[in-house]
N, CA and C atoms as a LAMMPS dump frame, in Angstrom:
ITEM: TIMESTEP
0
ITEM: NUMBER OF ATOMS
156
ITEM: BOX BOUNDS ff ff ff
-5.0000000000000000e+02 5.0000000000000000e+02
-5.0000000000000000e+02 5.0000000000000000e+02
-5.0000000000000000e+02 5.0000000000000000e+02
ITEM: ATOMS id mol type element x y z
1 1 1 N 19.812 0.944 15.952
2 1 2 C 19.787 -0.4 15.462
3 1 3 C 18.887 -0.458 14.231
4 2 1 N 19.272 -1.214 13.245
5 2 2 C 18.523 -1.305 12
6 2 3 C 17.416 -2.35 12.057
7 3 1 N 16.704 -2.419 10.975
8 3 2 C 15.616 -3.384 10.854
9 3 3 C 16.164 -4.653 10.207
10 4 1 N 15.752 -5.789 10.726
11 4 2 C 16.244 -7.055 10.185
12 4 3 C 15.597 -7.346 8.827
13 5 1 N 16.217 -8.245 8.089
14 5 2 C 15.68 -8.617 6.77
15 5 3 C 14.3 -9.236 6.908
16 6 1 N 14.101 -9.975 7.971
17 6 2 C 12.804 -10.613 8.195
18 6 3 C 11.718 -9.563 8.418
19 7 1 N 12.04 -8.535 9.193
20 7 2 C 11.083 -7.458 9.437
21 7 3 C 10.78 -6.687 8.158
22 8 1 N 11.801 -6.474 7.343
23 8 2 C 11.614 -5.763 6.076
24 8 3 C 10.699 -6.565 5.157
25 9 1 N 10.93 -7.859 5.067
26 9 2 C 10.099 -8.686 4.195
27 9 3 C 8.667 -8.76 4.708
28 10 1 N 8.503 -8.797 6.024
29 10 2 C 7.156 -8.791 6.613
30 10 3 C 6.431 -7.493 6.302
31 11 1 N 7.134 -6.383 6.466
32 11 2 C 6.538 -5.074 6.199
33 11 3 C 6.142 -4.956 4.725
34 12 1 N 7.025 -5.433 3.849
35 12 2 C 6.752 -5.375 2.41
36 12 3 C 5.529 -6.229 2.063
37 13 1 N 5.432 -7.412 2.637
38 13 2 C 4.297 -8.303 2.377
39 13 3 C 2.991 -7.691 2.874
40 14 1 N 3.051 -7.061 4.04
41 14 2 C 1.868 -6.42 4.592
42 14 3 C 1.406 -5.27 3.703
43 15 1 N 2.353 -4.467 3.243
44 15 2 C 2.006 -3.341 2.373
45 15 3 C 1.441 -3.817 1.038
46 16 1 N 2.011 -4.872 0.486
47 16 2 C 1.511 -5.408 -0.783
48 16 3 C 0.094 -5.938 -0.627
49 17 1 N -0.163 -6.622 0.462
50 17 2 C -1.505 -7.153 0.705
51 17 3 C -2.514 -6.023 0.87
52 18 1 N -2.132 -4.994 1.595
53 18 2 C -3.014 -3.84 1.797
54 18 3 C -3.275 -3.136 0.471
55 19 1 N -2.24 -3.011 -0.357
56 19 2 C -2.372 -2.359 -1.655
57 19 3 C -3.331 -3.132 -2.554
58 20 1 N -3.22 -4.449 -2.574
59 20 2 C -4.137 -5.271 -3.367
60 20 3 C -5.577 -5.064 -2.914
61 21 1 N -5.778 -5.047 -1.608
62 21 2 C -7.113 -4.869 -1.047
63 21 3 C -7.694 -3.516 -1.449
64 22 1 N -6.884 -2.474 -1.362
65 22 2 C -7.339 -1.137 -1.72
66 22 3 C -7.627 -1.014 -3.213
67 23 1 N -6.798 -1.646 -4.03
68 23 2 C -7.001 -1.56 -5.473
69 23 3 C -8.272 -2.294 -5.897
70 24 1 N -8.64 -3.35 -5.192
71 24 2 C -9.909 -4.026 -5.478
72 24 3 C -11.073 -3.078 -5.234
73 25 1 N -10.994 -2.335 -4.131
74 25 2 C -12.049 -1.366 -3.824
75 25 3 C -12.046 -0.222 -4.835
76 26 1 N -10.875 0.167 -5.295
77 26 2 C -10.761 1.294 -6.217
78 26 3 C -11.327 0.96 -7.591
79 27 1 N -11.337 -0.307 -7.958
80 27 2 C -11.912 -0.696 -9.251
81 27 3 C -13.389 -0.339 -9.336
82 28 1 N -14.072 -0.317 -8.204
83 28 2 C -15.493 0.031 -8.171
84 28 3 C -15.704 1.539 -8.052
85 29 1 N -14.631 2.296 -8.073
86 29 2 C -14.691 3.756 -7.966
87 29 3 C -13.836 4.381 -9.067
88 30 1 N -14.211 4.181 -10.348
89 30 2 C -13.369 4.682 -11.443
90 30 3 C -13.352 6.206 -11.546
91 31 1 N -14.352 6.878 -11.016
92 31 2 C -14.393 8.34 -11.101
93 31 3 C -13.666 9.014 -9.946
94 32 1 N -13.073 8.214 -9.076
95 32 2 C -12.3 8.697 -7.919
96 32 3 C -13.121 9.621 -7.018
97 33 1 N -14.336 9.207 -6.737
98 33 2 C -15.181 9.996 -5.839
99 33 3 C -14.765 9.82 -4.386
100 34 1 N -14.222 8.653 -4.06
101 34 2 C -13.732 8.391 -2.699
102 34 3 C -12.255 8.791 -2.659
103 35 1 N -12.011 10.065 -2.39
104 35 2 C -10.641 10.583 -2.424
105 35 3 C -9.755 9.952 -1.362
106 36 1 N -10.306 9.654 -0.219
107 36 2 C -9.511 9.064 0.862
108 36 3 C -8.948 7.707 0.439
109 37 1 N -9.732 6.945 -0.268
110 37 2 C -9.288 5.634 -0.745
111 37 3 C -8.109 5.784 -1.698
112 38 1 N -8.23 6.685 -2.638
113 38 2 C -7.175 6.868 -3.631
114 38 3 C -5.916 7.506 -3.03
115 39 1 N -6.106 8.371 -2.036
116 39 2 C -4.953 8.945 -1.34
117 39 3 C -4.21 7.863 -0.553
118 40 1 N -4.969 6.959 0.066
119 40 2 C -4.342 5.88 0.825
120 40 3 C -3.559 4.95 -0.101
121 41 1 N -4.074 4.723 -1.304
122 41 2 C -3.359 3.907 -2.286
123 41 3 C -2.03 4.554 -2.63
124 42 1 N -2.033 5.854 -2.874
125 42 2 C -0.803 6.571 -3.204
126 42 3 C 0.198 6.512 -2.053
127 43 1 N -0.283 6.699 -0.834
128 43 2 C 0.601 6.648 0.331
129 43 3 C 1.194 5.255 0.514
130 44 1 N 0.396 4.241 0.278
131 44 2 C 0.869 2.867 0.415
132 44 3 C 1.924 2.57 -0.639
133 45 1 N 1.731 3.069 -1.855
134 45 2 C 2.721 2.875 -2.914
135 45 3 C 4.032 3.564 -2.557
136 46 1 N 3.951 4.764 -1.966
137 46 2 C 5.163 5.481 -1.556
138 46 3 C 5.909 4.715 -0.467
139 47 1 N 5.174 4.212 0.512
140 47 2 C 5.796 3.448 1.592
141 47 3 C 6.45 2.186 1.055
142 48 1 N 5.789 1.533 0.111
143 48 2 C 6.324 0.321 -0.484
144 48 3 C 7.615 0.629 -1.248
145 49 1 N 7.655 1.77 -1.916
146 49 2 C 8.85 2.171 -2.642
147 49 3 C 10.005 2.491 -1.669
148 50 1 N 9.681 3.044 -0.514
149 50 2 C 10.706 3.364 0.478
150 50 3 C 11.321 2.101 1.077
151 51 1 N 10.518 1.064 1.227
152 51 2 C 10.991 -0.184 1.814
153 51 3 C 12.007 -0.85 0.893
154 52 1 N 11.81 -0.725 -0.412
155 52 2 C 12.742 -1.356 -1.377
156 52 3 C 14.062 -0.73 -1.405
């Protein structure tokens, strides 16, 4: 069984909100010393691209 449009839109909204939150934190880390933060941003972007 597939995912409904409502579930897809919810998932997309959740990922976008998480991405915004992470990017706010990343602005204070321009030298990318917190690798886990930047890796999570990349993973979130990939997931967001898959949802589309």
